[in-house]
C-alpha positions in Angstrom: 18.2 -13.9 3.3 17.4 -10.4 2.1 14.2 -8.6 3.1 12.9 -8.7 -0.5 13.5 -12.4 -0.9 11.6 -13.0 2.4 8.7 -10.9 1.1 8.7 -12.8 -2.2 8.5 -16.2 -0.4 5.9 -15.0 2.1 3.7 -13.5 -0.6 3.8 -16.8 -2.5 2.9 -18.7 0.6 0.0 -16.4 1.5 -1.4 -16.6 -2.0 -1.0 -20.3 -2.6 -1.8 -21.6 0.9 -4.8 -19.5 2.0 -5.7 -22.0 4.7 -2.3 -21.4 6.3 -2.3 -17.6 6.2 -2.3 -17.3 10.0 0.6 -19.7 10.3 2.7 -17.8 7.6 2.0 -14.4 9.2 3.1 -15.7 12.7 6.1 -17.5 11.2 7.1 -14.3 9.3 6.7 -12.2 12.5 8.9 -14.6 14.4 11.5 -14.6 11.6 11.6 -10.8 11.5 12.1 -10.7 15.3 14.8 -13.5 15.3 16.7 -11.8 12.5 16.6 -8.4 14.1 14.7 -6.9 11.2 12.2 -5.0 13.3 13.7 -1.6 12.4 12.9 -2.4 8.7 9.3 -3.6 9.2 7.9 -0.7 7.2 10.2 -1.5 4.3 9.3 -5.2 4.6 5.6 -4.5 4.5 6.1 -2.4 1.4 8.1 -5.2 -0.2 5.3 -7.7 0.7 2.6 -5.4 -0.8 4.8 -5.1 -3.9 5.1 -8.8 -4.2 1.4 -9.4 -3.7 0.7 -7.1 -6.5 3.3 -8.7 -8.8 2.2 -12.2 -8.0 -1.6 -11.8 -7.9 -2.5 -8.4 -9.5 -3.8 -7.3 -6.1 -2.7 -3.7 -5.2 -2.9 -2.2 -1.7 -3.3 1.6 -1.7 -3.2 3.8 1.3 -5.4 6.8 0.7 -5.5 9.9 2.9 -8.1 12.5 2.0 -9.3 15.7 3.6 -12.9 14.3 3.8 -14.4 10.9 3.7 -14.3 9.5 0.1 -17.7 9.4 -1.7 -18.6 6.2 -3.6 -18.1 8.0 -6.9 -14.6 9.3 -6.0 -13.6 5.9 -4.6 -14.8 4.2 -7.9 -13.0 6.7 -10.1 -9.8 6.3 -8.0 -9.9 2.5 -8.3 -10.5 2.8 -12.1 -7.6 5.2 -12.5 -5.3 3.0 -10.4 -6.2 -0.1 -12.3 -5.5 1.6 -15.6 -2.2 3.1 -14.4 -0.9 -0.1 -12.7 -2.5 -3.0 -14.5 -3.8 -4.3 -11.2 -6.8 -6.6 -11.3 -8.0 -5.8 -7.8 -7.5 -2.6 -5.8 -7.8 -2.5 -2.0 -8.0 0.9 -0.4 -7.1 1.7 3.2 -8.8 5.0 3.7 -7.9 7.7 6.2 -9.1 11.2 6.8 -6.8 14.1 7.5 -8.4 17.5 7.5 -5.0 19.1 7.4 -4.9 18.2 3.6 -7.6 20.9 3.2 -8.9 19.2 0.1 -8.0 16.4 -2.4 -6.2 13.3 -1.5 -2.8 11.4 -1.3 -2.7 7.9 -2.6 0.3 5.7 -1.8 1.1 2.4 -3.5 4.2 0.2 -2.8 5.9 1.9 -5.8 4.5 5.4 -6.1 2.7 8.3 -4.5 0.0 10.5 -6.0 -0.4 13.7 -4.1 -3.4 15.7 -5.3 -4.0 17.5 -2.0 -4.8 21.2 -1.7 -2.1 21.5 1.0 0.7 20.4 -1.4 -0.6 22.6 -4.2 -0.6 25.6 -1.8 3.0 24.7 -0.7 4.1 24.6 -4.3 2.5 28.0 -5.0 4.2 29.5 -1.9 7.6 28.3 -3.1 7.4 30.2 -6.4 
């Protein structure tokens, strides 16, 4: 069974059987180990996040910013992502990386928005 098919099935189980989430997570981990798919775990997790968005409208976004996000920036980012993706719910995993110098990088299962000062400076330097 392909990685994407497994992600589709697992997403459906997680969404439709919330009382058994722990069971499905453990069963999925065991399956991944048994099938030798551990090298593709990052790809599988991305596929799972994509399926959760498709099946429930829930979007997981990994956000790295130069400074801790303020409530107003967090709310604006969520509004922008909802508008751009059609997601009903946005869940942010926030990280701080001072090396970005300013701005942020937001990663979804399907796209990346890089609005960091570091990237802007690199782009200017390459001209």
